[in-house]
C-alpha angles and dihedrals in degrees: 000000000000132000129189109240117173103315095333134097097221121202118221142166132205133195138167129018139259132053113012117259117186120202119206116199130216133254113298084009139125137197084285089076085084097044090122092050109037100073092050096044092046089066088068107024144031096257117207126181130174136185119236121228110285091025130096115322094351115096120236122250131218090253122100116249114264131165091227091057091046092051088048090055089050093053090047090049092052089048094046092054090041090230094152117192103010137190107239129204115183128179123201106320087009090057090055090051091048091053091050092050090049089052098044100035110024088164089068098051120078094171137346135218111191110195118191091341129171128200100182120040091205090064089075118104118267087244092056093046089050090049090054092048091052095044115128132172088252096050091046091050087057097042098043107017096156090057092048092045090053090049091050091050101047110022112110086212092063131227092293090069094057095093089058090053090049091053093047091047092049092053090047095050094046095050106029155101106038101164111165123233087235091059092047089053088058093063106115102174117102103265138196117196110205132181142150118262087236095040120148086233102086111253090229089059091049090051091050091051090050092050094047095057109075113241094359122157123226125218121181114186109214122231095015140113132205086302095063093133092068097030097056105010096159093055093043093047094048092051092047094048093047090052096045096044099045109130092228122013106216118232112192 
C-alpha cells in the first residue's frame, strides 16, 4: 500500500491486530529487514512498516538524507495513520530514527526497542569509518548483493539511481547521528537497548546508550553481529515480546 507523506508516495505494509507496533528499517533496507520478526510480532500486535524515501518501493527525493528528516517522515506517518502512542522497533538507521522520535515526540512513543543503534557517528571504529569513506556502488554490490538486488527489483527509480543513494548514505553515515547525551536523558518511554555481542556498533557505545536512557533494559544477543535479527531470530523475538508484553514496565 502507498500513502502520501509530504511530497512522497510512501510504501507501507500492515499485518496482525491489536496495539500498533511500527518497524523502522536500516540503511539501504526495506520492510524485509524484519522478515524474521513480522510474522511472530503480528500474532500480538498490529504491525506496521514503511519504507523511507530512497529505500525499497519509495522513490528518492532531491533532498540529502538526514536523520532529522527521516524522523519527521516517521512522525508524519504515525499521524497520517492515526496510530497514536505507538510501540517502536528500529534496527540500525531505524534505531537512530526511533530515538529521535522518542526525543521529539514523546506523546507518540509507548515503548521503544533500539536494535544496534548509534547516537554518535564518531563512536564507530576507525575501520568502520574508513569502510564507509571507501564505499562505492561497486564495492557495495559485492559486499551486500542481496540488498542491492532487492533495490534493483523494487525501486521506482530503477537500478541506475543506486549510485546516488550510495553517495547520500555515505554522507549521512559520516556526519550523523549527533544525538546529545542530554537529549537521550530526556527519553521517557520504556526502552530496551539490544545489540549483538559482536556488533559493529562498539559494545561500549551500546552500554553508554543503555545507561543514558533512564530505566532502560539491556539485551545482548550472544554469538551475533549487526545482523542479529536474522542470525538468532528466536532469541531476538522472545526478548522483544517479553519486553513489549510486560504487565508493568519498571522505571527505576
